[in-house]
C-alpha positions in Angstrom: 126.3 175.7 106.3 124.2 178.9 106.7 125.4 181.6 109.0 122.2 183.5 108.6 118.7 182.8 109.8 117.4 179.5 108.4 114.1 181.1 107.7 115.7 183.2 105.0 117.2 180.2 103.3 113.8 178.4 103.6 112.1 181.4 101.9 114.6 181.4 99.0 114.2 177.6 98.5 110.4 178.0 98.5 110.5 180.8 96.0 113.0 178.9 93.8 110.9 175.8 93.8 107.6 177.7 93.1 109.4 179.3 90.1 111.0 176.0 88.9 107.6 174.3 89.0 106.1 177.0 86.8 104.8 179.5 89.3 105.4 183.2 89.5 109.0 184.4 89.0 109.3 186.0 92.4 112.7 184.3 92.9 114.1 186.1 89.9 112.5 189.4 90.9 114.1 189.1 94.4 117.4 187.4 93.6 118.0 187.5 89.9 118.7 184.4 87.8 119.1 181.3 90.1 122.7 180.4 89.1 122.6 177.7 91.7 126.1 176.4 91.3 127.7 179.9 91.5 125.6 180.9 94.5 126.6 177.7 96.4 130.3 177.9 95.5 131.3 179.5 98.8 130.0 176.4 100.6 131.9 173.2 100.8 129.5 170.7 99.4 131.0 167.2 99.6 129.4 163.8 99.6 128.3 164.1 103.3 126.8 167.5 102.8 125.0 166.3 99.7 123.6 163.2 101.4 122.5 165.3 104.4 120.6 167.7 102.2 119.0 164.8 100.3 118.0 163.1 103.6 116.2 166.3 104.6 114.5 166.6 101.3 113.4 162.9 101.4 111.9 163.5 104.9 110.1 166.5 103.6 108.7 164.6 100.6 107.7 161.7 102.9 105.8 164.0 105.2 104.0 165.8 102.3 100.6 164.9 101.0 101.5 165.1 97.3 100.9 162.2 95.0 103.5 159.5 94.3 104.2 160.7 90.7 105.0 164.3 91.9 107.2 162.9 94.7 109.1 160.9 92.2 109.5 163.9 89.9 110.8 166.1 92.8 113.1 163.4 94.1 114.6 162.9 90.7 115.2 166.7 90.5 116.7 166.8 94.0 119.1 164.0 93.3 120.3 165.4 90.0 120.7 168.9 91.5 122.5 167.7 94.6 125.0 165.8 92.5 125.4 168.8 90.3 126.1 171.1 93.3 129.0 169.0 94.7 132.2 170.9 94.6 134.5 169.0 96.9 
């Protein structure tokens, strides 16, 4: 999906999640308002793409050392967001 370096996408996701979870607004400073759906419109996000992204996020959560309540909170957010982002 990304033609650029994956590290750049990882950095944007990191900054977005820090901001979403109440941390500093470095994402806004760097990129402006998130506007997730608009920013992802150029990408074909169908059911397969959505499920692939969710599988990666599930793996990341499973490998993390955060508590079960926080994992559940994040998983709920990821599922809602992935469904919202579908555009095909």
